[in-house]
N, C-alpha and C positions, 0 to 999 in steps of 0.2 A: 347771614344766610350759612350755610352746611354745603359744601362742595359733594355732589352727587355722582363723585367717581371713583374708582378705585383706588385704595390707600394702603401705606404700611403702617399707619399710624394704629396699632391695634387698641379697638375698645370695645371688644367682643372676647378675648383672650383665645383667639385663635392661632396665636403664635406658639401653643402647643402642639396644634396640629402640623403647622407649617414647619417646625423644628423636627417635628416627627417623620414627616415627607423628606424634609432635607437629611434627615440621617439615614434613611434609606438609601437615597443616592450616594452619599458618601460612601456607605458600607458596601455597595454595589463594586466601589472600584472602577475597574475598568469595562465591567460586565454592562450592556445594553439592560435600559431599564424605562418604563412606562406607566405614568401615573394619572387616573383618572381623578380628576376633581368635581363632583359631583354634587348638585343643590339647586333649589328652584331660582327663579328669574329674582334679582335683589338680595340674596341670601348671602353674598360677600364672596363669591366664588374667585372672582378677578382678585380681589384685595388678598384673598388668600394665596392665590399662583404668585402676587407680588411678594407677598411675605417668605414665600419659600425661596426665591431666588435671593432675597436678601439675607436670608440664613444662609445660603451657600456661599455668598460674597464673601464672608465673613470667616470663610475656612479656607486652611491651608495648602489644599489643593486648588490647581488651576483650572478655572471653568470660564467659557465664555456664554455668553446668553445672548438667544434670540427671540424675542417676543413679537409673537405674528397671531394677526388679528383676522381671521379670515374673512369678519362681517366687512373690513373695509373694501375689499376686493370683490364682493358680491355686484355684479351686474356690470363691471369694469374689466375684470382680467380673469382670468382662469386661476382658480387658488392653488390647484397644483403647480402649476408653473411657477406662480409667485413664492409659493413656498420653498421651493428648490431654489431657484433666484436669488431668495433671501440667503438662504444657507450659504451658496457660494460666495455671495458678496461679501458676506462676515469672516470667511474662510480669508479671503482676498484682502482683507483688511489686516485681519491676525498677522498674514504671513510676509508684510511688507518689510522691506530691506532681508528677506531670505531668499535669496536666489535659487536655490536649487527647489525649495519647497514653491516657489510662485512659479516657475515652470507646470506643476501638477495641478496647481489650484488653477490655471490658465485653461488647462487641458478638461479641468472639471467642469470649468464655466462654458467651455465650448461644446460639451456632452448636454449642460443642460439647456444650451440656445439650440441644440439639433432637436431635442424634445419640442422646444418652442414652436421652432420652425415647422416641425411636422404638424404639431397639434394646431395651430393658427394657420398656416398656411394650406394645407389640404388635411381637414377633418378626415374625409374618406379615407385618405393611404392612411391617419394615424390609426385607425379601425382595423385596415385590411394588413397590415403590416404586423399584428400579433402574429407571431409565430412565423411569420415569413421573409421572404429574402429580400434585401434593397442592394440592386446593381448600381449603387450611384444616386446621387441626390436628382440628376436630371433625368435619369431612367424612371425613378419614383414619379415624378411629376409628368413625364409624358405618359408614362402609365395611367395616372389618373384622368387625365385629359383624354386618352384613347377610351378609358372605363366611361367615360359619360357617353358614349357612343352604343353603348350596349344595353342601354335601358330600353323603355317603352318608347321613346322620342329622341328628337334630335335637341340637345342641348341649346339654351338660350345662348345670347351673345356674351349676355352679362356671366355667365357661368363659366365661362371659356376665359373672358377676360380676369375673373376674379382668381382662377389657377394661374393663368399667366403672371400675374402681379403678386401672386403667392411665392412663384418659385424666385422671380426676380429677388424678391425681399429674403428670400432663405438660402438662395444661393452660395453667397461669400461664407457663411458659416457652414454651411453644408460640406463646401469645397476644403474647408480649413480643417476639417475634423474626420470625415469618411475618405478613405484610399479608393479611389473609382474602379482599381484595380482588384480589390477585394470585397465581395459580397459580404452584408454582414446581417443578423436579426436582430428584431428590436429587443428580444429577450437577453441578446449577447448584451447589447448597447445598457441593458439596465443591469446588467451582472457589472460591467465593465465601471459603469457609474457607482455604483455602490464600493468596489474595491477601490477606485480611486478617492472616492470621500474616506472611508477606513483608512486609506494609507497616509492621508493628510493629517487627519488627526493624531495618528501615531507618529509622525516625523515630529508633529507640532506640539505633541507630549500635554495634550489638552484634552477635556471631555466637554463636549458640547451638550448644552440643556437649551429645549426648545419649549418655549412657554407658550402654549397655544390656548388664546381667550375667546370668547364670544362665539364658538362654534356652534352654541344652540341658538343664536339668533338668526343663523343662515337659512336661506331655502335647501331645502334638502339636497338639492344637486349640488351647491356649493361645500355644504358640508361633507358629504361624501367624497367631494372632489379632494377637498382638504385631508380627509381621512387617508384617502388612497397615496396622495403624494407623502403623506407621513410613513405609510406601508415600506415605500421606497427607502427609506431612512432607517426607520424602526428597525431594533435588534442585533445593530451593527457594534462594535466595540467602541466605549468612549462618548456614548449616546446617551442621552435621558430625556424623553418626553412627556410634559407635563402638560395634560388636556383639562381645562376648564369646562363642563359643558353639562346641562341635564341630560342625565341620563335617558330620561323618559322622552326628550325632545329627540336626542341620537336614536335611539329605538325607532322612533317616528319616523326619522329622516332616511333610516334605512328600508324600513316598510315602503315609504312614498317611492324611492329611488328604484327598489325592484318591484314595484306595483303590476309588471305586465307578467310575473311569473308568481305562482304559488310559492310564498315564504312563510313557514309557520313561525312561533315563537321561539323555538329551540334553534332554527338556524339564526333568528335575530341576536339570541343570546350567543351564539358560537363567534358571528361576526364580531361582536363588541369585546367579547372576550378573549379574543385573540389578538386585539389591539390594546388591550387595557392589561396591565400584570396587575398592578395593586389599584383597588378600587378604594378612595377615600371620600367620604360626605360630609358637605359641610353642615357642622351641628346645628340642630334647629334652637333657637332662643327660646327659653323658659322664662318664667316671672322674674327671678332674681337676675337673667343676663339683661334682659329689657329694661331693667330697673339701673342697671349699671350704664346700660349704652344710653337713657335717656339723660341721667345726671351730668354724665362724662360730655354728651355734647353740650348741655346747658353750662357746663364747667369751659370747654371751649371758648364758647361765646363770651362769657364772661373775660375768660383770658384776652380776647379778641380787644375787648372793650377797656382793659385796663383794669377791671374790676377787681381780679383777684391776680396775683403775681406768679409767675413761670413755674418758680419753686413750689408754690402752694398748689398749684395743677399736679404737678408732676408725682409730690408726695400724696395727694388725694387719689390720682389715678393710680398708683401702685396698690396702695391700700384696698383700692376698691375691686381691682382685677383680682389682688390675692384671696379677698374674700368669697368671692363666687367660685375660685378654685377649692374652696373646702365648705362646701354646702351642709357637712355634716356638724361643723361650729355653728350652725345656727343661721348661715346665708347671709343675704344683704339687706340686714332689717335697718331701719331709720336710724337706729342708735350708731350702728356702724357706719353710714354715709355720713352723719354730723361728726363724728370724732373723725373720719377722714378729714373733713374740711375744717376742723378746730381752729387750726391758725391762718385762717382766710378773714375776710370781714363777712358782714352780716349779707351782702347781697346777693349770695347763692342758697340763703335759707329756703325763700320761698322756693325755688327749684326743686330742693330736696324733696320737700312737702308734696309737689306736682308728681315728681317723680315716683314717689312711693305711692302715691293714689291711681295714676295712667298705668303703672306697668301690666297689672294683672289684665285690664280690658285689653291694652295692645297687645299682649302676648297671647290671648286668648279668642280674642275676635276674628271672625274669618276676612273681615276686610282689611286686616292688617296682620294680624296671625306672626306676630314677632318679626315680622320681615324688615330688615335693615335700613333698605332702600325705601319702603313705604313710610318707615317710621321717620326717616328723615324729610321727605317731602312732606310729609304731615306737618313736620315742624317749621320748614321752609315757609309752606302756605302761610302758617300763623305769623311768622316775620312779615311776611308780604303784607296779610292782612291789618296787621299793626302797625305798618307804615302809613298805609292809605288813610286809616283813622286818624293818626296821627297830622297828617297832608289837611283832612278834612276838618279837622277841630273836633273831632270826637271824644268826648269822655268815656274811654273803655277801660276796664281790668283787664290785664294779659290772662290772669289766672281763669276769668268768665269769659274770656276768647278761646281758651284751651277747650274748656268744658262744652259750649256750644260748637265749636268744631269737630268735636268727636263723636258730637249728638249726631249732626248732618253726615258724618262718615260713616257712623256704624248703624245708626237707627235707620228704619225703612224709611221709604220715601213720603209714605201715608204718615206715618208717626212724625216727621218733622213737618210736615204738610200740615198737620193737626194742629202743634206749636206755632207754627208760623201766622195762621187762620187767628189763633187766640191772641198772639201778642199785636196782630194789626187791630183786632175789636176793642181791646182795652184802651183806656183812655190816657194810661202813663207809660204802658209798655209793661207792665207787671201783671200778668193774669193771673186771676183769683186761683183757677186749680192747682197750679205750680204751689202757690202758699199752702194750699190745703194738704198736697200730698207729701211736703217736706215736713210739716209739722206732724202728720200721721209718721211718716219714717221716725223723725226724731224722738216721738215717744213710745218707739217699739210696737206700734199697731201694724195690724195686717197691710199689706200695699193694694190699693184698690186701684185698677186703671181707670183713668180718665177718660180713656176712648179703647175700642177693640184695638187699635194699630199700635196702643202701648201698653202690651201685653208681652213683655219678653224681659227674659233675665237680664240682657244687657241694660234696658232703661231702668231696671230695679238698683243694679250697680251704679250705674251711671249719676242717678239721682242723688244718691251718699256722697258724692265726690265735690268737694270743697272748692270755688265757694257756693253757698246756698246761693238761688237765684229768685227768691221771693220779694228781695227788696231791691232787685237790679234792674231797670231800664233795659229791655231786652231787643228795642228798635231797631239801634246803631248796629247789633250782631246779626239781626235780620238781615238788615240792609247790605252789609258786607258779604253775605251769604248769598244773594243775588246777583252779584258783582260777576259777570260774564268771565271777566279776565281773570278774576281768580278763581274760578270754578274749580271744586276737589274733581272733577272728571280729569283732571290731569295726573292726578296721582295714580290713578290705572292705564299706565301709559300700554298701549296697545303697538304691537310689530305693523309694521305695513300689511303683512301679511294677515294678521288678525282682523285689521282695518278693514279688509277687502271683505273678509266672512261677515262680520258686522252687517255692512252695508248690503251683503247678498241677504243676511237674515232677516234683515227687517222688511224687505219686500216682498217675502213667502206668501204667497197667495192660493195655497192650496192646503188640503188636509195629509198631505200625503209628506213621508220623510224622503228626502232627497240623498240617494246615497253618496254620490260623489260629493256631495256638501260635507256631508259626515267626515268622509276621509278627509277633507281638507282641514277640518275641525283637529282631529287625530294627528295630524302632523304640527300642530302648535303644542302639544303638550297639555298635560292636565293641570299644569300651574296656568298657563296662560288662558286656558279654556275657562277658567275657573273666574279669570277677570273678564273675559269675555261675557262670561251671563252675567256679572253685575253691570258692567255698563248695558248690555241689553235688558236687565232688568228695569235699570231706570228708564230706559226708553216704552218700555211697555207700560210702565206704570203712567208716565206722562201722555200716553196715548189712551188713556182710559181702559188699559189691559182688554185690546180687540183679540181675537182668536188666531189671526195670523200671528201678530206677535208672540203669543203663546206658542206659537207652533215653531216658529224660530228657535225659541228656548229649548223646545224638544231636542231638535237636532244636537245641540249640545250635551245634552243628557244622552242620546243614543251613543254618541261619540266615547262619552265618559260616566259611566252611569252611577258612578260613585256622588255624581254631582247631582242627584236625585233630590239630596236635603234641600238644594237651594231652591229648585224649581217648587218643592213641598211649600218653604217659606213663603215665595211669591205667592203660590196660591192662596194661602193663608193670608195674606195681604189684601185681597181682592173684597173691597167693601159687598155685603151678603147682596144687595140690590142690584151688583153688578156681574153676579152669578150667573152668567147667561147659559141658556140651552144649548148654544152654539157650541159650547166648550165641550159638550159631553162626547161627542164622537170622536173629538181627539182625545180626551183625558180617560175614556174607559178601555181604550188601548194598553194602559200601561198598569198592571198590578199592582204596584204601590201607589196609586191614587187612589184605589177602590174606597181604602178606610176614611180618607178625607171626603170622597163624594157623598160617602154613607151618610157623614155628619152632616153635609151641604142637606142633604134629604131630609136631613131629621129637625134640620134649623128653620123657624117658622118665617126669618126675615128672608131667607133665600126665595125669590120668585115664585110661583106656582108653577109654571110653565116648565122652569130648571126642574125642581123637585120631582113632577112628571117623568119628565126625560131621562131623570135618572134610574128611577123606579122601574120604567119601560126597560131599559137597559139589564138591569140587576133581577128583574122579576126570576128569573129562571137559574139564578146564582144563589 
């Protein structure tokens, strides 16, 4: 099994980007710097951030590092306060045994606790104090208590008790920090906090590097809260922030957070650009990179099983990564990979062949799209299925298992169902149509689809992957594919927010687009919205393509028009006899469906009532 967590073991040549980012921080000297690492879910942002930190650790300059994961605080703590406390705790640890600086760090911690007391003890005061004055902590809380009576009714006992308890909890810290004889304003406190922070870094003679991860997993309020906390510390001398997030997700969070006011794209861009000085994007993997990633993952497994030596692995890894750095020299050919492992035993040979065949499909098919996390999960799923097969005494080929799982992952539901049906109908698990198709491809004849669901470029490419299946009993593989415990649905991980939206989409019972739901989908970002669509697409097919399920899919396309190709693909998979007339009022509203509807109306297999409905809608067009 391969761990699905961030790592500094570079299998993707990300070290080049990491070293560039580290060099920018080194060259900035004591000047502040913020770097944004953007990339889709599972693309390797977290690993890249860790590599940057590792590159800086090897530098002669003195750095201290704080890894802050905002997602961990979602629903449990205020991310803004959590970040400030994490920074102050780190500085306290660094300042141990330096009495002069300890006092300043203690003062900084008190200021942070003051913000926490105001924020948690009396949210209303926190908002009211911006730009205002505080006549001591007691006055602030008494003012809040008095303010409760200025509304449209009397406060409840629970509200009064909450304020009283909040004051009791906050009083020691408030008394320890703010002199009751002097009034202070929140802006002044922020300025003092920043100055105290800067002075400590100066005296410690260090540079603070904050690595912020998983920001794009957070709900909008948590994401914005973390960004606002960073803004308190950003652009101070001796600081560097490295922020890993899908830029599109952050932009969606900004829009969602400010949904009560009009905010256009220019303002969203301005908000983001003021925080990020240097935007970097995680490189998308091409065919060569996917091929290298696959073979190195297989090599890792062989190393753990002691099939190859550590020395062999290191040499092969260096040669393979060096080859994909220089694509103009021919790229990562089968020959280059074989030569990289020439001093290893033959146990890796079959994996070289497999990686060479799979790379193109895994890099180009939308269901995997060269995404490192999805590729790793795909392989982990293979290992689980192989283990279950061995435990049940099934005689299976790992190579055939890879090929069948790839089909299950990337082919349409209808195409997989057709294969499963033919396997079940055969006496020996060897469908006759597989043999016929493979023989035609082998002899160079034109591919003829055995079923309309098999009319796709992916299936044409997939049929050519070794091993050929005509002489293999496919029944054990179909059995494994139906095991719910190891369902491939788990590969399309959805966030809690996306799962809630999914549940809402499958129960839609009208022909209208719900704008609020569309806005929620926009907040996910296009990458996760596409995963959501694929999950919903499976549901739609399993429910016989009913019209309300289609309407749910249209909500996703309404949020992200670029995904209309996925919707058209879904429509093309509907069996002709299931092209219902009830679809037409839904589909005719979308201009990009008109050509497909015209094709339906010209297909004699389409039900007559549906043809009539289409022609009725388009008779004047």
